[in-house]
All heavy atoms as a GROMACS GRO file, in nm:
protein
  474
    1MET      N    1  -4.756  -1.954  -0.241
    1MET     CA    2  -4.638  -2.017  -0.201
    1MET      C    3  -4.518  -1.924  -0.220
    1MET      O    4  -4.499  -1.869  -0.326
    1MET     CB    5  -4.618  -2.149  -0.280
    1MET     CG    6  -4.494  -2.226  -0.244
    1MET     SD    7  -4.467  -2.376  -0.346
    1MET     CE    8  -4.611  -2.469  -0.304
    2MET      N    9  -4.435  -1.911  -0.114
    2MET     CA   10  -4.319  -1.828  -0.123
    2MET      C   11  -4.206  -1.899  -0.195
    2MET      O   12  -4.191  -2.018  -0.177
    2MET     CB   13  -4.274  -1.782   0.015
    2MET     CG   14  -4.369  -1.696   0.094
    2MET     SD   15  -4.311  -1.650   0.253
    2MET     CE   16  -4.147  -1.592   0.221
    3PRO      N   17  -4.119  -1.830  -0.268
    3PRO     CA   18  -4.005  -1.892  -0.324
    3PRO      C   19  -3.912  -1.934  -0.214
    3PRO      O   20  -3.897  -1.868  -0.114
    3PRO     CB   21  -3.943  -1.785  -0.414
    3PRO     CG   22  -4.007  -1.660  -0.384
    3PRO     CD   23  -4.133  -1.691  -0.304
    4VAL      N   24  -3.839  -2.046  -0.234
    4VAL     CA   25  -3.748  -2.099  -0.136
    4VAL      C   26  -3.610  -2.036  -0.160
    4VAL      O   27  -3.563  -2.023  -0.274
    4VAL     CB   28  -3.739  -2.250  -0.148
    4VAL    CG1   29  -3.634  -2.307  -0.050
    4VAL    CG2   30  -3.878  -2.316  -0.123
    5LYS      N   31  -3.545  -1.992  -0.051
    5LYS     CA   32  -3.417  -1.930  -0.056
    5LYS      C   33  -3.311  -2.040  -0.081
    5LYS      O   34  -3.333  -2.156  -0.040
    5LYS     CB   35  -3.378  -1.863   0.074
    5LYS     CG   36  -3.460  -1.741   0.109
    5LYS     CD   37  -3.413  -1.690   0.240
    5LYS     CE   38  -3.496  -1.576   0.296
    5LYS     NZ   39  -3.449  -1.532   0.429
    6THR      N   40  -3.200  -2.005  -0.138
    6THR     CA   41  -3.090  -2.105  -0.151
    6THR      C   42  -2.995  -2.080  -0.033
    6THR      O   43  -2.988  -1.969   0.026
    6THR     CB   44  -3.015  -2.084  -0.282
    6THR    OG1   45  -2.964  -1.950  -0.285
    6THR    CG2   46  -3.101  -2.114  -0.406
    7ILE      N   47  -2.925  -2.179   0.003
    7ILE     CA   48  -2.826  -2.171   0.108
    7ILE      C   49  -2.691  -2.156   0.054
    7ILE      O   50  -2.642  -2.243  -0.023
    7ILE     CB   51  -2.832  -2.300   0.196
    7ILE    CG1   52  -2.973  -2.311   0.261
    7ILE    CG2   53  -2.725  -2.294   0.308
    7ILE    CD1   54  -2.995  -2.442   0.336
    8ASN      N   55  -2.624  -2.048   0.084
    8ASN     CA   56  -2.492  -2.022   0.043
    8ASN      C   57  -2.401  -2.053   0.164
    8ASN      O   58  -2.393  -1.976   0.258
    8ASN     CB   59  -2.472  -1.880  -0.005
    8ASN     CG   60  -2.337  -1.847  -0.060
    8ASN    OD1   61  -2.241  -1.923  -0.029
    8ASN    ND2   62  -2.322  -1.740  -0.136
    9PHE      N   63  -2.333  -2.168   0.157
    9PHE     CA   64  -2.253  -2.214   0.275
    9PHE      C   65  -2.138  -2.115   0.304
    9PHE      O   66  -2.092  -2.115   0.418
    9PHE     CB   67  -2.203  -2.355   0.254
    9PHE     CG   68  -2.317  -2.454   0.273
    9PHE    CD1   69  -2.371  -2.518   0.162
    9PHE    CD2   70  -2.366  -2.484   0.395
    9PHE    CE1   71  -2.475  -2.610   0.176
    9PHE    CE2   72  -2.468  -2.573   0.413
    9PHE     CZ   73  -2.526  -2.636   0.305
   10SER      N   74  -2.090  -2.043   0.207
   10SER     CA   75  -1.982  -1.947   0.231
   10SER      C   76  -2.026  -1.830   0.313
   10SER      O   77  -1.945  -1.758   0.366
   10SER     CB   78  -1.918  -1.899   0.097
   10SER     OG   79  -2.008  -1.824   0.022
   11GLU      N   80  -2.156  -1.809   0.320
   11GLU     CA   81  -2.214  -1.702   0.405
   11GLU      C   82  -2.286  -1.749   0.525
   11GLU      O   83  -2.359  -1.675   0.593
   11GLU     CB   84  -2.315  -1.618   0.316
   11GLU     CG   85  -2.244  -1.552   0.199
   11GLU     CD   86  -2.339  -1.480   0.106
   11GLU    OE1   87  -2.462  -1.480   0.133
   11GLU    OE2   88  -2.290  -1.421   0.006
   12LEU      N   89  -2.269  -1.874   0.558
   12LEU     CA   90  -2.339  -1.934   0.674
   12LEU      C   91  -2.307  -1.869   0.802
   12LEU      O   92  -2.387  -1.853   0.892
   12LEU     CB   93  -2.312  -2.080   0.678
   12LEU     CG   94  -2.394  -2.168   0.779
   12LEU    CD1   95  -2.544  -2.154   0.743
   12LEU    CD2   96  -2.353  -2.314   0.773
   13ASP      N   97  -2.184  -1.822   0.823
   13ASP     CA   98  -2.140  -1.761   0.945
   13ASP      C   99  -2.217  -1.627   0.970
   13ASP      O  100  -2.230  -1.583   1.082
   13ASP     CB  101  -1.990  -1.728   0.943
   13ASP     CG  102  -1.910  -1.851   0.960
   13ASP    OD1  103  -1.958  -1.953   1.007
   13ASP    OD2  104  -1.792  -1.851   0.922
   14SER      N  105  -2.275  -1.570   0.860
   14SER     CA  106  -2.348  -1.443   0.883
   14SER      C  107  -2.491  -1.471   0.920
   14SER      O  108  -2.563  -1.374   0.960
   14SER     CB  109  -2.343  -1.363   0.756
   14SER     OG  110  -2.411  -1.426   0.654
   15GLN      N  111  -2.535  -1.595   0.929
   15GLN     CA  112  -2.676  -1.629   0.964
   15GLN      C  113  -2.680  -1.638   1.119
   15GLN      O  114  -2.584  -1.672   1.186
   15GLN     CB  115  -2.711  -1.761   0.905
   15GLN     CG  116  -2.721  -1.761   0.756
   15GLN     CD  117  -2.837  -1.677   0.708
   15GLN    OE1  118  -2.939  -1.665   0.766
   15GLN    NE2  119  -2.814  -1.611   0.595
   16PRO      N  120  -2.799  -1.618   1.173
   16PRO     CA  121  -2.817  -1.636   1.320
   16PRO      C  122  -2.787  -1.780   1.359
   16PRO      O  123  -2.801  -1.872   1.279
   16PRO     CB  124  -2.964  -1.603   1.345
   16PRO     CG  125  -3.007  -1.527   1.226
   16PRO     CD  126  -2.921  -1.567   1.112
   17ILE      N  127  -2.744  -1.800   1.483
   17ILE     CA  128  -2.706  -1.934   1.531
   17ILE      C  129  -2.818  -2.038   1.512
   17ILE      O  130  -2.792  -2.157   1.484
   17ILE     CB  131  -2.655  -1.929   1.676
   17ILE    CG1  132  -2.586  -2.063   1.715
   17ILE    CG2  133  -2.764  -1.892   1.770
   17ILE    CD1  134  -2.460  -2.092   1.645
   18GLU      N  135  -2.945  -1.993   1.530
   18GLU     CA  136  -3.055  -2.082   1.514
   18GLU      C  137  -3.060  -2.140   1.372
   18GLU      O  138  -3.091  -2.254   1.352
   18GLU     CB  139  -3.190  -2.015   1.548
   18GLU     CG  140  -3.205  -1.972   1.689
   18GLU     CD  141  -3.135  -1.837   1.722
   18GLU    OE1  142  -3.098  -1.765   1.624
   18GLU    OE2  143  -3.122  -1.804   1.839
   19ILE      N  144  -3.035  -2.050   1.273
   19ILE     CA  145  -3.033  -2.096   1.132
   19ILE      C  146  -2.918  -2.192   1.111
   19ILE      O  147  -2.933  -2.290   1.039
   19ILE     CB  148  -3.025  -1.974   1.038
   19ILE    CG1  149  -3.147  -1.883   1.058
   19ILE    CG2  150  -3.011  -2.020   0.891
   19ILE    CD1  151  -3.278  -1.938   1.014
   20GLN      N  152  -2.799  -2.152   1.162
   20GLN     CA  153  -2.683  -2.240   1.147
   20GLN      C  154  -2.705  -2.384   1.204
   20GLN      O  155  -2.676  -2.481   1.138
   20GLN     CB  156  -2.564  -2.181   1.218
   20GLN     CG  157  -2.509  -2.051   1.156
   20GLN     CD  158  -2.395  -1.992   1.231
   20GLN    OE1  159  -2.316  -2.063   1.294
   20GLN    NE2  160  -2.385  -1.862   1.229
   21GLU      N  161  -2.766  -2.387   1.321
   21GLU     CA  162  -2.797  -2.518   1.380
   21GLU      C  163  -2.894  -2.597   1.298
   21GLU      O  164  -2.887  -2.717   1.281
   21GLU     CB  165  -2.846  -2.496   1.524
   21GLU     CG  166  -2.738  -2.450   1.619
   21GLU     CD  167  -2.793  -2.416   1.756
   21GLU    OE1  168  -2.918  -2.413   1.774
   21GLU    OE2  169  -2.708  -2.390   1.848
   22ALA      N  170  -3.003  -2.525   1.257
   22ALA     CA  171  -3.105  -2.592   1.178
   22ALA      C  172  -3.049  -2.644   1.043
   22ALA      O  173  -3.085  -2.755   1.002
   22ALA     CB  174  -3.224  -2.497   1.151
   23ILE      N  175  -2.966  -2.571   0.977
   23ILE     CA  176  -2.907  -2.616   0.853
   23ILE      C  177  -2.815  -2.733   0.879
   23ILE      O  178  -2.816  -2.834   0.801
   23ILE     CB  179  -2.831  -2.499   0.783
   23ILE    CG1  180  -2.935  -2.396   0.732
   23ILE    CG2  181  -2.742  -2.552   0.670
   23ILE    CD1  182  -2.875  -2.272   0.678
   24ALA      N  183  -2.737  -2.732   0.988
   24ALA     CA  184  -2.651  -2.844   1.023
   24ALA      C  185  -2.735  -2.966   1.051
   24ALA      O  186  -2.704  -3.077   1.005
   24ALA     CB  187  -2.566  -2.810   1.143
   25PHE      N  188  -2.847  -2.954   1.121
   25PHE     CA  189  -2.933  -3.065   1.150
   25PHE      C  190  -2.989  -3.120   1.018
   25PHE      O  191  -2.990  -3.243   0.997
   25PHE     CB  192  -3.047  -3.022   1.238
   25PHE     CG  193  -3.155  -3.129   1.257
   25PHE    CD1  194  -3.140  -3.220   1.354
   25PHE    CD2  195  -3.264  -3.130   1.176
   25PHE    CE1  196  -3.234  -3.325   1.371
   25PHE    CE2  197  -3.358  -3.233   1.188
   25PHE     CZ  198  -3.343  -3.326   1.289
   26TYR      N  199  -3.040  -3.033   0.935
   26TYR     CA  200  -3.100  -3.074   0.810
   26TYR      C  201  -2.996  -3.151   0.723
   26TYR      O  202  -3.028  -3.255   0.668
   26TYR     CB  203  -3.154  -2.950   0.729
   26TYR     CG  204  -3.229  -2.984   0.602
   26TYR    CD1  205  -3.360  -3.017   0.618
   26TYR    CD2  206  -3.167  -2.979   0.484
   26TYR    CE1  207  -3.436  -3.043   0.501
   26TYR    CE2  208  -3.242  -3.007   0.368
   26TYR     CZ  209  -3.375  -3.042   0.375
   26TYR     OH  210  -3.445  -3.068   0.260
   27ALA      N  211  -2.878  -3.098   0.713
   27ALA     CA  212  -2.773  -3.163   0.640
   27ALA      C  213  -2.742  -3.305   0.696
   27ALA      O  214  -2.730  -3.401   0.624
   27ALA     CB  215  -2.646  -3.082   0.632
   28ALA      N  216  -2.724  -3.310   0.830
   28ALA     CA  217  -2.692  -3.438   0.893
   28ALA      C  218  -2.807  -3.538   0.875
   28ALA      O  219  -2.785  -3.657   0.848
   28ALA     CB  220  -2.660  -3.415   1.039
   29HIS      N  221  -2.932  -3.488   0.897
   29HIS     CA  222  -3.047  -3.577   0.885
   29HIS      C  223  -3.064  -3.631   0.748
   29HIS      O  224  -3.112  -3.744   0.724
   29HIS     CB  225  -3.171  -3.496   0.927
   29HIS     CG  226  -3.297  -3.577   0.938
   29HIS    ND1  227  -3.390  -3.583   0.840
   29HIS    CD2  228  -3.337  -3.656   1.035
   29HIS    CE1  229  -3.487  -3.664   0.877
   29HIS    NE2  230  -3.462  -3.711   0.994
   30THR      N  231  -3.019  -3.555   0.646
   30THR     CA  232  -3.033  -3.593   0.502
   30THR      C  233  -2.932  -3.697   0.464
   30THR      O  234  -2.957  -3.786   0.386
   30THR     CB  235  -3.021  -3.465   0.416
   30THR    OG1  236  -3.122  -3.373   0.458
   30THR    CG2  237  -3.045  -3.501   0.270
   31VAL      N  238  -2.808  -3.684   0.510
   31VAL     CA  239  -2.699  -3.770   0.459
   31VAL      C  240  -2.644  -3.875   0.559
   31VAL      O  241  -2.578  -3.966   0.515
   31VAL     CB  242  -2.580  -3.686   0.410
   31VAL    CG1  243  -2.625  -3.595   0.290
   31VAL    CG2  244  -2.518  -3.605   0.521
   32LEU      N  245  -2.672  -3.864   0.684
   32LEU     CA  246  -2.613  -3.957   0.782
   32LEU      C  247  -2.721  -4.055   0.833
   32LEU      O  248  -2.835  -4.019   0.845
   32LEU     CB  249  -2.558  -3.881   0.902
   32LEU     CG  250  -2.440  -3.787   0.876
   32LEU    CD1  251  -2.400  -3.711   1.001
   32LEU    CD2  252  -2.321  -3.866   0.822
   33PRO      N  253  -2.680  -4.179   0.857
   33PRO     CA  254  -2.778  -4.276   0.913
   33PRO      C  255  -2.795  -4.259   1.065
   33PRO      O  256  -2.768  -4.350   1.145
   33PRO     CB  257  -2.713  -4.411   0.879
   33PRO     CG  258  -2.561  -4.382   0.887
   33PRO     CD  259  -2.549  -4.238   0.830
   34VAL      N  260  -2.834  -4.138   1.103
   34VAL     CA  261  -2.851  -4.108   1.245
   34VAL      C  262  -2.998  -4.079   1.270
   34VAL      O  263  -3.072  -4.024   1.189
   34VAL     CB  264  -2.774  -3.976   1.284
   34VAL    CG1  265  -2.786  -3.939   1.426
   34VAL    CG2  266  -2.620  -3.997   1.247
   35HIS      N  267  -3.047  -4.122   1.387
   35HIS     CA  268  -3.189  -4.107   1.414
   35HIS      C  269  -3.205  -3.986   1.511
   35HIS      O  270  -3.128  -3.970   1.606
   35HIS     CB  271  -3.246  -4.233   1.481
   35HIS     CG  272  -3.238  -4.351   1.390
   35HIS    ND1  273  -3.329  -4.368   1.289
   35HIS    CD2  274  -3.151  -4.454   1.381
   35HIS    CE1  275  -3.300  -4.483   1.220
   35HIS    NE2  276  -3.194  -4.533   1.275
   36PHE      N  277  -3.300  -3.906   1.482
   36PHE     CA  278  -3.332  -3.793   1.566
   36PHE      C  279  -3.481  -3.802   1.608
   36PHE      O  280  -3.560  -3.864   1.541
   36PHE     CB  281  -3.316  -3.660   1.488
   36PHE     CG  282  -3.174  -3.640   1.437
   36PHE    CD1  283  -3.135  -3.671   1.311
   36PHE    CD2  284  -3.080  -3.587   1.523
   36PHE    CE1  285  -3.006  -3.652   1.267
   36PHE    CE2  286  -2.946  -3.565   1.479
   36PHE     CZ  287  -2.913  -3.598   1.350
   37SER      N  288  -3.512  -3.731   1.712
   37SER     CA  289  -3.651  -3.736   1.761
   37SER      C  290  -3.740  -3.651   1.667
   37SER      O  291  -3.692  -3.556   1.596
   37SER     CB  292  -3.660  -3.680   1.902
   37SER     OG  293  -3.638  -3.540   1.905
   38ALA      N  294  -3.863  -3.684   1.668
   38ALA     CA  295  -3.959  -3.606   1.587
   38ALA      C  296  -3.964  -3.457   1.637
   38ALA      O  297  -3.981  -3.366   1.556
   38ALA     CB  298  -4.095  -3.668   1.595
   39ALA      N  299  -3.944  -3.443   1.765
   39ALA     CA  300  -3.948  -3.305   1.821
   39ALA      C  301  -3.833  -3.221   1.774
   39ALA      O  302  -3.848  -3.105   1.735
   39ALA     CB  303  -3.946  -3.311   1.976
   40ASP      N  304  -3.713  -3.281   1.765
   40ASP     CA  305  -3.596  -3.214   1.712
   40ASP      C  306  -3.618  -3.180   1.564
   40ASP      O  307  -3.596  -3.069   1.522
   40ASP     CB  308  -3.471  -3.299   1.723
   40ASP     CG  309  -3.412  -3.306   1.864
   40ASP    OD1  310  -3.440  -3.210   1.942
   40ASP    OD2  311  -3.336  -3.399   1.887
   41ARG      N  312  -3.667  -3.276   1.487
   41ARG     CA  313  -3.689  -3.256   1.344
   41ARG      C  314  -3.795  -3.139   1.328
   41ARG      O  315  -3.768  -3.053   1.249
   41ARG     CB  316  -3.739  -3.382   1.280
   41ARG     CG  317  -3.755  -3.365   1.127
   41ARG     CD  318  -3.832  -3.483   1.067
   41ARG     NE  319  -3.971  -3.469   1.114
   41ARG     CZ  320  -4.038  -3.580   1.152
   41ARG    NH1  321  -3.994  -3.695   1.145
   41ARG    NH2  322  -4.167  -3.558   1.191
   42ASP      N  323  -3.905  -3.145   1.400
   42ASP     CA  324  -4.002  -3.042   1.386
   42ASP      C  325  -3.951  -2.906   1.421
   42ASP      O  326  -3.979  -2.806   1.353
   42ASP     CB  327  -4.126  -3.076   1.472
   42ASP     CG  328  -4.202  -3.192   1.422
   42ASP    OD1  329  -4.183  -3.240   1.307
   42ASP    OD2  330  -4.286  -3.245   1.500
   43ARG      N  331  -3.872  -2.896   1.530
   43ARG     CA  332  -3.817  -2.767   1.573
   43ARG      C  333  -3.725  -2.711   1.465
   43ARG      O  334  -3.740  -2.591   1.429
   43ARG     CB  335  -3.742  -2.782   1.702
   43ARG     CG  336  -3.676  -2.660   1.752
   43ARG     CD  337  -3.625  -2.674   1.897
   43ARG     NE  338  -3.541  -2.792   1.906
   43ARG     CZ  339  -3.406  -2.786   1.933
   43ARG    NH1  340  -3.347  -2.670   1.941
   43ARG    NH2  341  -3.336  -2.895   1.946
   44TYR      N  342  -3.635  -2.788   1.418
   44TYR     CA  343  -3.544  -2.739   1.315
   44TYR      C  344  -3.605  -2.707   1.183
   44TYR      O  345  -3.575  -2.614   1.115
   44TYR     CB  346  -3.420  -2.831   1.297
   44TYR     CG  347  -3.324  -2.832   1.417
   44TYR    CD1  348  -3.299  -2.944   1.487
   44TYR    CD2  349  -3.269  -2.713   1.463
   44TYR    CE1  350  -3.216  -2.946   1.594
   44TYR    CE2  351  -3.190  -2.708   1.573
   44TYR     CZ  352  -3.156  -2.828   1.637
   44TYR     OH  353  -3.074  -2.821   1.746
   45TYR      N  354  -3.698  -2.794   1.142
   45TYR     CA  355  -3.767  -2.772   1.018
   45TYR      C  356  -3.853  -2.643   1.027
   45TYR      O  357  -3.860  -2.569   0.931
   45TYR     CB  358  -3.859  -2.893   0.978
   45TYR     CG  359  -3.781  -3.001   0.911
   45TYR    CD1  360  -3.648  -3.024   0.928
   45TYR    CD2  361  -3.846  -3.091   0.831
   45TYR    CE1  362  -3.577  -3.127   0.872
   45TYR    CE2  363  -3.777  -3.200   0.771
   45TYR     CZ  364  -3.644  -3.214   0.793
   45TYR     OH  365  -3.575  -3.320   0.734
   46LYS      N  366  -3.913  -2.617   1.140
   46LYS     CA  367  -3.997  -2.497   1.155
   46LYS      C  368  -3.906  -2.372   1.141
   46LYS      O  369  -3.945  -2.273   1.076
   46LYS     CB  370  -4.065  -2.499   1.289
   46LYS     CG  371  -4.152  -2.377   1.317
   46LYS     CD  372  -4.257  -2.359   1.210
   46LYS     CE  373  -4.389  -2.407   1.256
   46LYS     NZ  374  -4.490  -2.395   1.153
   47ILE      N  375  -3.786  -2.374   1.198
   47ILE     CA  376  -3.690  -2.262   1.182
   47ILE      C  377  -3.661  -2.241   1.037
   47ILE      O  378  -3.662  -2.131   0.989
   47ILE     CB  379  -3.563  -2.285   1.265
   47ILE    CG1  380  -3.595  -2.281   1.415
   47ILE    CG2  381  -3.457  -2.188   1.225
   47ILE    CD1  382  -3.478  -2.330   1.502
   48LEU      N  383  -3.629  -2.350   0.963
   48LEU     CA  384  -3.593  -2.334   0.820
   48LEU      C  385  -3.716  -2.290   0.739
   48LEU      O  386  -3.699  -2.214   0.644
   48LEU     CB  387  -3.544  -2.469   0.766
   48LEU     CG  388  -3.408  -2.512   0.826
   48LEU    CD1  389  -3.373  -2.652   0.778
   48LEU    CD2  390  -3.297  -2.412   0.793
   49GLU      N  391  -3.835  -2.334   0.774
   49GLU     CA  392  -3.954  -2.288   0.703
   49GLU      C  393  -3.977  -2.137   0.724
   49GLU      O  394  -3.999  -2.068   0.630
   49GLU     CB  395  -4.077  -2.365   0.754
   49GLU     CG  396  -4.089  -2.507   0.713
   49GLU     CD  397  -4.204  -2.576   0.776
   49GLU    OE1  398  -4.289  -2.509   0.840
   49GLU    OE2  399  -4.209  -2.700   0.764
   50GLN      N  400  -3.961  -2.095   0.851
   50GLN     CA  401  -3.988  -1.954   0.880
   50GLN      C  402  -3.883  -1.865   0.810
   50GLN      O  403  -3.913  -1.750   0.774
   50GLN     CB  404  -3.988  -1.933   1.031
   50GLN     CG  405  -4.108  -1.992   1.101
   50GLN     CD  406  -4.101  -1.984   1.249
   50GLN    OE1  407  -3.999  -1.959   1.308
   50GLN    NE2  408  -4.215  -2.010   1.315
   51ALA      N  409  -3.758  -1.916   0.800
   51ALA     CA  410  -3.654  -1.838   0.731
   51ALA      C  411  -3.661  -1.844   0.583
   51ALA      O  412  -3.593  -1.774   0.511
   51ALA     CB  413  -3.516  -1.888   0.779
   52GLY      N  414  -3.750  -1.933   0.529
   52GLY     CA  415  -3.770  -1.942   0.386
   52GLY      C  416  -3.676  -2.034   0.312
   52GLY      O  417  -3.664  -2.030   0.192
   53PHE      N  418  -3.603  -2.121   0.386
   53PHE     CA  419  -3.510  -2.213   0.326
   53PHE      C  420  -3.574  -2.342   0.277
   53PHE      O  421  -3.518  -2.406   0.190
   53PHE     CB  422  -3.394  -2.243   0.417
   53PHE     CG  423  -3.300  -2.127   0.437
   53PHE    CD1  424  -3.295  -2.057   0.556
   53PHE    CD2  425  -3.219  -2.091   0.332
   53PHE    CE1  426  -3.207  -1.950   0.574
   53PHE    CE2  427  -3.130  -1.982   0.348
   53PHE     CZ  428  -3.125  -1.914   0.469
   54ILE      N  429  -3.686  -2.383   0.337
   54ILE     CA  430  -3.759  -2.499   0.287
   54ILE      C  431  -3.909  -2.465   0.284
   54ILE      O  432  -3.956  -2.374   0.352
   54ILE     CB  433  -3.733  -2.626   0.375
   54ILE    CG1  434  -3.781  -2.604   0.514
   54ILE    CG2  435  -3.591  -2.664   0.372
   54ILE    CD1  436  -3.776  -2.726   0.606
   55GLU      N  437  -3.980  -2.540   0.203
   55GLU     CA  438  -4.127  -2.524   0.195
   55GLU      C  439  -4.189  -2.595   0.319
   55GLU      O  440  -4.130  -2.686   0.371
   55GLU     CB  441  -4.179  -2.586   0.066
   55GLU     CG  442  -4.139  -2.512  -0.058
   55GLU     CD  443  -4.201  -2.577  -0.179
   55GLU    OE1  444  -4.293  -2.654  -0.175
   55GLU    OE2  445  -4.152  -2.545  -0.291
   56SER      N  446  -4.304  -2.544   0.352
   56SER     CA  447  -4.376  -2.607   0.462
   56SER      C  448  -4.407  -2.752   0.433
   56SER      O  449  -4.447  -2.783   0.319
   56SER     CB  450  -4.506  -2.530   0.489
   56SER     OG  451  -4.582  -2.592   0.592
   57VAL      N  452  -4.385  -2.837   0.530
   57VAL     CA  453  -4.419  -2.979   0.508
   57VAL      C  454  -4.559  -3.011   0.556
   57VAL      O  455  -4.606  -3.124   0.542
   57VAL     CB  456  -4.314  -3.070   0.582
   57VAL    CG1  457  -4.178  -3.058   0.516
   57VAL    CG2  458  -4.307  -3.041   0.733
   58ASN      N  459  -4.624  -2.913   0.618
   58ASN     CA  460  -4.764  -2.932   0.663
   58ASN      C  461  -4.860  -2.929   0.547
   58ASN      O  462  -4.844  -2.851   0.454
   58ASN     CB  463  -4.801  -2.830   0.768
   58ASN     CG  464  -4.719  -2.836   0.890
   58ASN    OD1  465  -4.676  -2.944   0.931
   58ASN    ND2  466  -4.693  -2.726   0.953
   59MET      N  467  -4.963  -3.013   0.555
   59MET     CA  468  -5.060  -3.020   0.448
   59MET      C  469  -5.177  -2.929   0.486
   59MET      O  470  -5.211  -2.902   0.590
   59MET     CB  471  -5.110  -3.161   0.429
   59MET     CG  472  -4.997  -3.253   0.398
   59MET     SD  473  -5.008  -3.300   0.228
   59MET     CE  474  -4.849  -3.376   0.206
   0.00000   0.00000   0.00000
C-alpha cells in the first residue's frame, strides 16, 4: 500500500486541472448535500487514486 499524499490547498494552483477538478469534486461530495452520478464519482476518485491522494476503494 502506497502512502497517501496530503493536499496543500495553498499549492492547488500548481496541480494539473484534472487534479484540481477531482479535489473540488471530492470536497463538494464530502460536505454538500448534492447528488452526483456514480460515473462522476468513479472518474474523479480514480484520478485522486492515481495521483496518490486517496487509497483505492476497490477491494
